[in-house]
MIVEXMI-777447 format. One record per residue (C-alpha): residue in three letters; y negated, z negated, x. Coordinates in pm, 1 decimal. Last residue first. Example, Ala and Ser with C-alpha at 12.3 -4.5 7.8 and 13.67 -1.06 7.14 Angstrom:
BEGIN
{SER,{106.0,-714.0,1367.0}}
{ALA,{450.0,-780.0,1230.0}}
end
This chain:
BEGIN
{THR,{-1847.4,-4266.0,1562.6}}
{THR,{-1650.5,-4316.4,1199.9}}
{ILE,{-1872.4,-4219.0,902.9}}
{VAL,{-1674.8,-4174.2,626.1}}
{ASP,{-1677.4,-3877.8,397.6}}
{GLY,{-1602.4,-3909.3,47.5}}
{SER,{-1831.9,-3666.2,-122.5}}
{GLN,{-1949.1,-3439.9,205.2}}
{LEU,{-2193.3,-3567.9,490.6}}
{ILE,{-2375.1,-3381.2,730.5}}
{TYR,{-2373.8,-3534.7,1055.2}}
{GLY,{-2679.0,-3553.2,1324.1}}
{PRO,{-2852.7,-3334.1,1556.9}}
{LEU,{-3289.1,-3362.0,1452.7}}
{GLU,{-3404.3,-3022.4,1600.5}}
{VAL,{-3772.0,-2945.4,1597.4}}
{GLU,{-3894.8,-2594.2,1754.8}}
{GLY,{-4191.3,-2413.6,1876.4}}
{PHE,{-4448.3,-2671.4,1915.5}}
{SER,{-4818.8,-2709.6,1874.4}}
{LEU,{-5071.9,-2972.5,1796.4}}
{TRP,{-5415.4,-2885.7,1785.6}}
{SER,{-5709.6,-3123.9,1758.9}}
{LYS,{-5748.4,-3209.1,2137.6}}
{SER,{-5860.0,-3538.7,2240.2}}
{ASN,{-5466.1,-3679.4,2243.3}}
{ASP,{-5393.7,-3501.2,2553.6}}
{LYS,{-5055.6,-3518.3,2538.1}}
{ILE,{-5061.7,-3575.5,2201.0}}
{THR,{-5020.2,-3819.4,1953.6}}
{PRO,{-4904.6,-3969.3,1608.2}}
{PHE,{-4658.0,-3656.3,1603.6}}
{LEU,{-4478.3,-3708.4,1252.7}}
{ILE,{-4123.4,-3594.4,1107.7}}
{GLN,{-4058.1,-3676.7,780.4}}
{TYR,{-3721.7,-3628.4,654.8}}
{GLN,{-3528.3,-3574.5,298.1}}
{TRP,{-3121.1,-3665.2,252.3}}
{TYR,{-3092.7,-3990.6,423.8}}
{GLU,{-2795.8,-4147.2,567.6}}
{LYS,{-2816.4,-4474.7,757.5}}
{SER,{-2611.7,-4490.6,1084.2}}
{ASN,{-2893.1,-4490.7,1336.5}}
{THR,{-2966.4,-4516.5,1700.4}}
{ILE,{-3163.6,-4243.3,1789.7}}
{ALA,{-3142.3,-4058.3,2137.2}}
{VAL,{-3463.5,-3851.4,2248.9}}
{GLU,{-3423.6,-3502.6,2408.3}}
{VAL,{-3710.6,-3277.1,2516.5}}
{PHE,{-3699.5,-2877.9,2557.8}}
{LYS,{-3723.7,-2596.1,2777.5}}
{ILE,{-3496.1,-2325.1,2675.9}}
{LEU,{-3204.0,-2190.3,2887.9}}
{PRO,{-2984.2,-2524.6,2858.0}}
{ASP,{-3000.5,-2502.2,2454.0}}
{GLY,{-2949.4,-2858.9,2355.6}}
{LEU,{-2626.9,-3027.1,2407.4}}
{GLU,{-2379.0,-3216.6,2200.5}}
{PHE,{-2457.6,-3121.6,1860.6}}
{THR,{-2489.8,-2775.4,1939.9}}
{SER,{-2761.1,-2516.6,2098.3}}
{ASN,{-2823.1,-2174.9,2118.8}}
{ILE,{-3168.6,-2103.1,2026.4}}
{VAL,{-3267.5,-1763.0,1953.1}}
{VAL,{-3631.0,-1690.5,2165.4}}
{GLY,{-3904.5,-1560.8,1922.8}}
{LEU,{-4188.6,-1649.3,2140.0}}
{ASN,{-4129.6,-1734.3,2531.0}}
{ASN,{-4120.2,-2074.1,2639.1}}
{ARG,{-4378.3,-2298.1,2829.7}}
{ALA,{-4302.6,-2526.8,3136.8}}
{LYS,{-4484.9,-2880.8,3113.8}}
{ARG,{-4227.9,-3093.8,3017.0}}
{SER,{-4289.0,-3388.7,2768.8}}
{GLY,{-4159.6,-3749.6,2705.6}}
{THR,{-4094.3,-3807.5,2313.8}}
{ALA,{-4231.2,-4182.9,2329.2}}
{GLY,{-4124.5,-4387.2,2039.7}}
{GLU,{-4023.9,-4378.9,1639.9}}
{SER,{-3711.4,-4396.4,1440.0}}
{ILE,{-3558.2,-4399.3,1115.4}}
{VAL,{-3874.3,-4517.8,901.6}}
{SER,{-3811.0,-4542.8,519.5}}
{TRP,{-4041.6,-4362.6,326.2}}
{SER,{-4078.7,-4450.0,-22.2}}
{GLU,{-3840.6,-4295.3,-290.3}}
{SER,{-3943.6,-4066.8,-577.9}}
{GLU,{-3904.3,-3805.1,-375.8}}
{SER,{-3514.4,-3871.4,-331.1}}
{ASN,{-3318.0,-4015.6,-66.1}}
{ARG,{-3554.2,-4115.1,185.5}}
{GLY,{-3586.9,-4052.3,565.7}}
{SER,{-3855.8,-4142.6,836.0}}
{ILE,{-3905.8,-3990.8,1171.4}}
{LYS,{-4218.6,-4117.2,1385.1}}
{TYR,{-4297.5,-3953.3,1740.4}}
{SER,{-4510.1,-3948.2,2052.2}}
{LYS,{-4625.4,-3713.5,2316.0}}
{PRO,{-4604.4,-3387.5,2120.7}}
{ASP,{-4745.9,-3073.8,2273.8}}
{TRP,{-5060.3,-2974.4,2273.5}}
{LYS,{-5171.8,-3039.8,2649.5}}
{ASP,{-4905.0,-2775.8,2724.9}}
{PHE,{-5121.0,-2488.0,2590.5}}
{ASP,{-4955.2,-2264.8,2355.8}}
{LYS,{-4588.0,-2119.1,2439.4}}
{GLY,{-4390.3,-2383.4,2254.5}}
{ASN,{-4189.4,-2614.5,2371.3}}
{TYR,{-3841.2,-2730.5,2205.0}}
{VAL,{-3851.2,-3083.0,2048.5}}
{ARG,{-3508.7,-3228.7,2015.1}}
{LEU,{-3464.0,-3570.9,1837.8}}
{LYS,{-3088.0,-3723.5,1808.2}}
{LYS,{-2864.1,-3933.0,1614.5}}
{ILE,{-2919.9,-3842.8,1272.6}}
{ILE,{-2684.6,-3929.2,964.4}}
{SER,{-2718.1,-3704.3,656.1}}
{ARG,{-2734.6,-3618.1,271.1}}
{ASN,{-2588.2,-3325.8,84.1}}
{SER,{-2832.0,-3214.7,-163.6}}
{THR,{-2861.5,-2850.0,-9.5}}
{GLN,{-3115.6,-2656.9,183.7}}
{PRO,{-3250.5,-2921.8,370.3}}
{THR,{-3633.0,-3046.2,238.7}}
{VAL,{-3864.3,-3115.6,559.7}}
{VAL,{-4178.2,-3301.5,566.6}}
{ILE,{-4414.9,-3202.8,894.9}}
{GLY,{-4637.7,-3342.1,1100.5}}
{ALA,{-5034.2,-3532.1,1182.5}}
{LEU,{-5041.1,-3833.8,1039.1}}
{ILE,{-5176.9,-3989.4,1336.1}}
{LYS,{-5448.2,-3788.8,1330.8}}
{LYS,{-5614.4,-3937.2,1019.8}}
{GLU,{-5631.0,-3855.9,693.4}}
{PHE,{-5550.7,-3487.8,779.1}}
{ASP,{-5713.5,-3169.3,831.9}}
{THR,{-5862.6,-3300.8,1182.6}}
{ARG,{-5451.1,-3268.5,1326.5}}
{LEU,{-5451.1,-2854.7,1291.5}}
{ILE,{-5109.6,-2768.5,1278.1}}
{LYS,{-4964.0,-2498.3,1482.8}}
{CYS,{-4541.4,-2439.6,1496.1}}
{ALA,{-4447.4,-2194.2,1714.1}}
{ASN,{-4164.5,-1909.1,1698.3}}
{THR,{-3868.8,-2067.3,1963.3}}
{THR,{-3590.7,-2005.0,1712.9}}
{GLY,{-3372.5,-2182.1,1500.8}}
{ASP,{-3581.6,-2167.2,1200.4}}
{VAL,{-3684.1,-2533.9,1201.2}}
{ALA,{-4049.7,-2525.1,1308.8}}
{GLU,{-4124.8,-2177.1,1187.1}}
{SER,{-4167.8,-2293.1,860.6}}
{CYS,{-4500.7,-2400.0,915.6}}
{GLY,{-4580.2,-2378.2,546.0}}
{SER,{-4572.0,-2527.6,209.5}}
{VAL,{-4912.6,-2722.8,138.0}}
{THR,{-4926.5,-3086.3,29.3}}
{GLY,{-5293.9,-3192.0,-74.4}}
{SER,{-5637.3,-3239.2,88.5}}
{LYS,{-5549.1,-3457.6,288.4}}
{TYR,{-5280.1,-3250.7,443.6}}
{GLU,{-4943.9,-3329.8,368.7}}
{ILE,{-4768.3,-3035.8,523.3}}
{THR,{-4442.8,-2943.5,342.5}}
{VAL,{-4086.2,-2745.7,528.0}}
{ALA,{-3819.4,-2602.0,299.5}}
{GLY,{-3491.6,-2610.5,517.4}}
{ASN,{-3369.2,-2341.6,754.3}}
{GLN,{-3246.6,-2616.8,986.3}}
{ILE,{-3246.5,-2987.7,889.4}}
{VAL,{-2938.2,-3116.9,975.3}}
{ASN,{-2975.3,-2959.9,1336.3}}
{ASN,{-2724.5,-2880.5,1605.0}}
{VAL,{-2430.5,-2985.7,1365.6}}
{ALA,{-2146.1,-3268.2,1363.3}}
{VAL,{-1926.3,-3205.0,1040.2}}
{PRO,{-1830.7,-3505.4,817.0}}
{GLN,{-1478.0,-3666.6,843.2}}
{PRO,{-1283.9,-3633.3,563.4}}
{ASN,{-1090.2,-3996.5,483.1}}
{THR,{-706.7,-3966.8,598.9}}
{SER,{-796.4,-4274.3,828.1}}
{VAL,{-598.3,-4317.4,1128.2}}
{PRO,{-365.0,-4621.1,1144.8}}
{SER,{-430.4,-4803.0,1470.9}}
{ALA,{-143.5,-4753.8,1762.3}}
{THR,{164.0,-4925.8,1884.5}}
{PRO,{253.3,-5120.6,1589.7}}
{SER,{334.4,-5498.1,1632.7}}
{LEU,{685.0,-5638.5,1683.9}}
{THR,{698.3,-6000.5,1629.5}}
{PRO,{999.0,-6133.2,1802.2}}
{SER,{1156.9,-6507.4,1623.7}}
{PHE,{1111.0,-6831.3,1804.3}}
{THR,{1287.8,-7168.1,1904.2}}
{PRO,{1639.6,-6985.2,2014.4}}
{VAL,{1915.0,-7228.6,2055.5}}
{LEU,{2056.5,-7417.4,2354.3}}
{THR,{2278.9,-7696.1,2426.7}}
{PRO,{2559.1,-7618.7,2195.6}}
{VAL,{2741.5,-7859.2,2029.3}}
{PRO,{3109.6,-7846.1,1997.5}}
{THR,{3277.0,-7949.9,1687.2}}
{LEU,{3582.0,-8081.5,1708.5}}
{VAL,{3848.5,-8163.8,1423.7}}
{ALA,{4115.1,-8437.6,1411.2}}
{THR,{4490.5,-8491.6,1362.9}}
{PRO,{4660.4,-8177.5,1346.2}}
{THR,{5036.0,-8177.1,1305.2}}
{LEU,{5177.4,-7953.5,1607.3}}
{THR,{5122.4,-7666.3,1742.6}}
{PRO,{5336.3,-7462.6,1996.4}}
{VAL,{5118.7,-7331.0,2301.7}}
{PRO,{4812.2,-7093.2,2307.6}}
{PRO,{4664.1,-7001.6,2584.2}}
{ASN,{4501.2,-7259.8,2821.6}}
{LEU,{4181.1,-7412.1,2863.2}}
{GLU,{4232.8,-7689.2,3074.9}}
{LEU,{4030.0,-8012.4,3145.4}}
{THR,{4108.6,-8251.8,3435.0}}
{PRO,{4154.0,-8606.3,3396.9}}
{GLY,{3925.5,-8833.6,3587.7}}
{PRO,{3609.2,-8862.7,3828.5}}
{THR,{3291.7,-8643.1,3741.8}}
{PRO,{3200.7,-8277.7,3740.8}}
{ALA,{2853.0,-8227.3,3607.7}}
{SER,{2774.0,-8022.1,3298.3}}
{THR,{2910.1,-8321.1,3073.0}}
{LEU,{3155.2,-8310.6,2839.2}}
{GLY,{3262.1,-8696.9,2830.9}}
{ILE,{3574.9,-8847.8,2635.4}}
{THR,{3523.5,-9195.5,2705.9}}
{PRO,{3840.1,-9336.2,2895.0}}
{TYR,{4030.3,-9660.3,2840.1}}
{PRO,{4088.3,-9910.6,3111.7}}
{THR,{4477.7,-9907.8,3147.7}}
{PRO,{4662.0,-9893.5,2812.6}}
{ASP,{4788.9,-9549.6,2853.4}}
{LEU,{4674.0,-9250.0,2608.0}}
{THR,{4781.4,-9102.4,2329.1}}
{LEU,{4630.5,-8754.2,2192.4}}
{VAL,{4830.6,-8626.6,1882.5}}
{SER,{4810.3,-8242.5,1848.0}}
{THR,{4670.7,-7964.6,1645.3}}
{PRO,{4332.9,-7959.8,1726.6}}
{LYS,{4051.1,-7788.6,1506.8}}
{MET,{3789.3,-7601.4,1680.7}}
{THR,{3470.8,-7531.9,1448.4}}
{PRO,{3249.3,-7306.4,1547.1}}
{GLY,{2842.1,-7347.9,1690.3}}
{GLN,{2565.9,-7440.1,1514.2}}
{SER,{2576.2,-7797.4,1543.5}}
{PRO,{2729.8,-8118.2,1400.5}}
{SER,{2716.8,-8444.0,1622.3}}
{LEU,{3071.4,-8562.5,1730.4}}
{THR,{3267.4,-8884.2,1598.1}}
{PRO,{3462.3,-9133.9,1763.0}}
{VAL,{3687.4,-9395.7,1581.1}}
{SER,{3635.5,-9723.7,1552.7}}
{GLY,{3900.6,-9991.9,1474.5}}
{SER,{3894.9,-10210.2,1814.6}}
{PRO,{3599.2,-10149.5,2106.9}}
{PRO,{3762.3,-10055.9,2397.3}}
{SER,{3741.9,-10354.9,2667.2}}
{PRO,{3780.0,-10174.6,3054.4}}
{SER,{3425.7,-10010.2,2967.5}}
{SER,{3408.9,-9603.4,3037.6}}
{PRO,{3634.5,-9359.7,3239.8}}
{GLN,{3462.5,-9045.1,3243.4}}
{VAL,{3648.0,-8723.2,3095.8}}
{SER,{3564.1,-8355.5,3262.9}}
{LEU,{3409.9,-8042.0,3108.0}}
{ASN,{3138.5,-7801.8,3342.0}}
{ASP,{3391.2,-7582.1,3527.1}}
{PRO,{3632.3,-7534.3,3209.7}}
{ASN,{3331.0,-7329.2,3031.8}}
{LEU,{3326.1,-7317.2,2678.2}}
{GLU,{3202.4,-6971.6,2484.8}}
{LEU,{3055.5,-7072.4,2157.6}}
{THR,{3027.6,-6787.1,1855.0}}
{PRO,{2712.6,-6854.5,1640.1}}
{GLY,{2661.1,-7086.1,1348.6}}
{PRO,{2792.6,-7193.0,1053.2}}
{THR,{2842.8,-7555.9,1008.4}}
{PRO,{3138.5,-7786.5,1002.9}}
{VAL,{3082.0,-8180.1,954.3}}
{SER,{3265.6,-8362.0,1255.4}}
{THR,{3559.1,-8557.2,1280.2}}
{LEU,{3761.1,-8664.5,1582.4}}
{GLY,{4100.3,-8911.1,1553.5}}
{ILE,{4193.3,-9038.3,1897.9}}
{THR,{4572.0,-9196.6,1882.0}}
{PRO,{4583.5,-9460.8,2164.1}}
{TYR,{4794.2,-9416.2,2490.6}}
{PRO,{5019.1,-9659.9,2665.8}}
{THR,{5014.3,-9579.4,3004.3}}
{PRO,{5092.8,-9272.5,3243.4}}
{ASP,{4756.9,-9209.7,3389.1}}
{PRO,{4559.1,-8929.5,3217.8}}
{THR,{4661.4,-8559.8,3211.4}}
{LEU,{4426.3,-8398.2,2908.9}}
{VAL,{4505.7,-8018.2,2840.9}}
{LEU,{4238.0,-7845.1,2579.2}}
{THR,{4410.5,-7512.8,2437.3}}
{PRO,{4135.6,-7237.6,2404.6}}
{LYS,{4180.9,-6956.8,2148.9}}
{LEU,{3886.8,-6730.4,2111.7}}
{SER,{3954.2,-6393.9,2009.6}}
{PRO,{3921.5,-6491.2,1620.3}}
{ASP,{3564.2,-6545.1,1703.2}}
{SER,{3445.8,-6764.2,1403.9}}
{THR,{3482.1,-6812.0,1024.4}}
{PRO,{3908.1,-6881.8,1062.2}}
{ASP,{3794.3,-7223.6,1268.9}}
{PRO,{3923.9,-7205.2,1657.7}}
{THR,{4273.3,-7396.1,1712.8}}
{LEU,{4214.4,-7682.8,1973.1}}
{VAL,{4552.5,-7777.2,2123.1}}
{LEU,{4544.0,-8169.4,2279.1}}
{THR,{4861.0,-8202.6,2491.7}}
{PRO,{5039.5,-8535.4,2558.7}}
{LYS,{5200.5,-8678.1,2867.8}}
{LEU,{5450.8,-8907.5,2692.7}}
{THR,{5608.4,-9173.0,2921.1}}
{PRO,{5424.7,-9430.5,2804.3}}
{ASP,{5506.8,-9367.8,2443.8}}
{SER,{5258.8,-9497.3,2202.6}}
{THR,{5350.9,-9567.8,1862.2}}
{PRO,{5154.5,-9925.8,1833.3}}
{GLY,{4830.0,-9712.6,1845.7}}
{ALA,{4576.7,-9720.8,2127.7}}
{THR,{4230.7,-9743.8,2031.6}}
{PRO,{3991.3,-9478.4,2153.2}}
{ALA,{3625.1,-9545.6,2287.1}}
{SER,{3342.7,-9503.1,2064.8}}
{THR,{3074.5,-9235.8,1997.2}}
{PRO,{3268.5,-8945.5,2133.7}}
{LYS,{3066.3,-8705.6,2354.6}}
{MET,{3039.4,-8337.4,2349.7}}
{THR,{2824.1,-8156.3,2579.4}}
{PRO,{2838.2,-7776.6,2580.0}}
{GLY,{2903.9,-7510.8,2812.0}}
{GLN,{2697.7,-7345.5,3068.9}}
{SER,{2445.2,-7277.0,2799.4}}
{PRO,{2395.1,-6946.3,2601.5}}
{PRO,{2165.2,-6665.4,2743.0}}
{LEU,{1857.6,-6617.4,2465.2}}
{THR,{1792.9,-6302.6,2282.0}}
{PRO,{1491.7,-6132.6,2240.5}}
{VAL,{1515.8,-5784.5,1974.6}}
{THR,{1519.5,-5444.3,2062.1}}
{GLY,{1408.1,-5139.9,1835.3}}
{SER,{1094.0,-5043.6,1978.3}}
{PRO,{981.7,-5204.3,2332.0}}
{PRO,{610.7,-5392.5,2298.6}}
{SER,{338.1,-5135.3,2291.0}}
{PRO,{7.1,-5391.0,2414.4}}
{HIS,{-302.4,-5275.0,2183.0}}
{SER,{-594.4,-5056.7,2254.0}}
{PRO,{-398.8,-4862.8,2493.9}}
{GLN,{-591.2,-4766.6,2832.7}}
{THR,{-728.9,-4436.6,2953.4}}
{SER,{-892.2,-4354.1,3253.5}}
{LEU,{-1125.0,-4114.2,3412.1}}
{ASN,{-1272.0,-4132.6,3794.4}}
{ASP,{-1521.9,-4046.2,4038.7}}
{LEU,{-1808.7,-3936.5,3785.7}}
{ASN,{-2154.0,-3851.7,3919.2}}
{PRO,{-2364.3,-3922.5,3612.2}}
{GLY,{-2553.2,-3676.6,3364.6}}
{GLY,{-2840.4,-3434.0,3380.4}}
{ASN,{-3214.5,-3590.6,3388.6}}
{GLY,{-3312.2,-3311.2,3092.4}}
{SER,{-3106.4,-3499.4,2873.6}}
{VAL,{-2753.0,-3490.0,2663.3}}
{ALA,{-2501.8,-3453.8,2976.0}}
{THR,{-2174.4,-3436.5,2885.3}}
{VAL,{-1804.1,-3599.1,2915.6}}
{ARG,{-1537.6,-3372.5,2778.5}}
{ILE,{-1184.7,-3488.6,2668.4}}
{LYS,{-941.2,-3215.3,2663.6}}
{MET,{-626.9,-3435.7,2466.5}}
{LEU,{-274.2,-3275.6,2522.7}}
{GLY,{-77.3,-3505.3,2246.8}}
{PRO,{-91.7,-3770.3,2033.1}}
{GLN,{-412.0,-3844.2,1824.0}}
{CYS,{-649.8,-4076.2,2023.8}}
{VAL,{-876.7,-4346.2,1849.7}}
{THR,{-1190.5,-4466.5,2006.5}}
{GLN,{-1303.8,-4693.0,2237.4}}
{LEU,{-1603.0,-4622.0,2530.3}}
{SER,{-1593.1,-4753.1,2903.9}}
{ASP,{-1862.2,-4780.5,3136.3}}
{HIS,{-1824.3,-4846.4,3529.3}}
{GLY,{-2045.2,-4839.4,3797.6}}
{TYR,{-1998.7,-4754.5,4157.0}}
{ASP,{-2231.5,-4812.1,4473.8}}
{GLY,{-2045.0,-4644.2,4783.0}}
{TRP,{-2283.0,-4343.2,4756.9}}
{THR,{-2587.9,-4506.3,4792.9}}
{GLU,{-2884.1,-4609.3,4585.4}}
{GLY,{-2754.1,-4807.9,4311.9}}
{THR,{-2537.9,-4777.7,4017.0}}
{ALA,{-2818.7,-4622.7,3738.8}}
{GLY,{-2687.1,-4639.9,3392.6}}
{PHE,{-2490.5,-4445.9,3199.8}}
{ASN,{-2531.8,-4442.2,2842.1}}
{ILE,{-2193.4,-4365.3,2697.2}}
{SER,{-2156.4,-4182.7,2385.4}}
{GLY,{-1945.4,-4140.9,2051.3}}
{VAL,{-1613.1,-3943.4,1941.3}}
{VAL,{-1736.7,-3574.4,1930.2}}
{VAL,{-1495.8,-3326.5,1857.9}}
{ASP,{-1401.4,-3064.4,2115.1}}
{ASN,{-1048.5,-3135.0,2173.0}}
{ILE,{-1195.4,-3517.1,2258.9}}
{THR,{-1590.2,-3522.5,2288.3}}
{VAL,{-1814.7,-3771.5,2502.1}}
{SER,{-2153.9,-3766.4,2469.6}}
{SER,{-2395.8,-3887.2,2753.9}}
end
């Protein structure tokens, strides 16, 4: 069956048999390019046997269409994990009565609205001074979740002369501005984790009067996007090349010659005149009966690509009807013929009256006139065509007769590109 969109042929589908009951269904598909807007899709039977019973027609894009103008993002984690590399060291100026406050001031290059204060409340014992340093790096603004921050005790004997450090990350840089002192009880290791543990509580408060900064803390985000989105076009580009013209007969009104054994002569123009006027050829005048047929030269020099063969019945005896065919093409009279297609034509016993004008299209033959049709698989272009009918319905007869020959196909213009 032929498939058209908005009266333009886009291809054909060969529907096979599905079964003997109405419950047996088959599925066939055709890939083509559809323009935006309202479309009229038509499936037309191209053979005398008719077409399938269609129950459903659906369309699907050949490529998935991602949302336009959006870039996926990944949610931030529930808080960074910051772990000093060693335990703090007590200084000689520790004051056992001092409850320290550690103020964190965000780096000027990060979000100015983020001004957290980190408050540590350990046991009242001598506190060491902690110096934390890291390398600031640019990155996204980091949100701290106090529910996931904690201080955990470490070993009873801290290492001496060591300063804990934090790993650089892609988060903002925050600079604490106070001196942190702890008592001489088992020294705590500051660990910021996602699970609450026993120890002092960390709180984030509005800004308080700042002291001389002694450390720089760099939070470490736990989640970093690991991919970049890729956007694909939602439709395949459409060629701007002009499309060839689909016609009912690429050889209509062309010059017809017959290559008898005695020589080539003009004749049988009725074979391509667009009516059912009969073309009669005496098969015994050829070198061999299998060479009985015609050569048609189109009116123009344009090449064409044929897709079908239609033979309309004449008014003479049905035993003179063609039973088989052989179609060849070439692009100049100096070239040899190249076979395009050959096989059985089939036949119909019903006759046509003489002189009836044939109203056919590329997709369909004239439904009011008796004819046979054969689909041809071909993508090569030719200028001149040789159409032979090696056998007839009663091959013992000497006469070959038919009403009209049509070669539906595409007539090419300069720069045309076939896409069907």
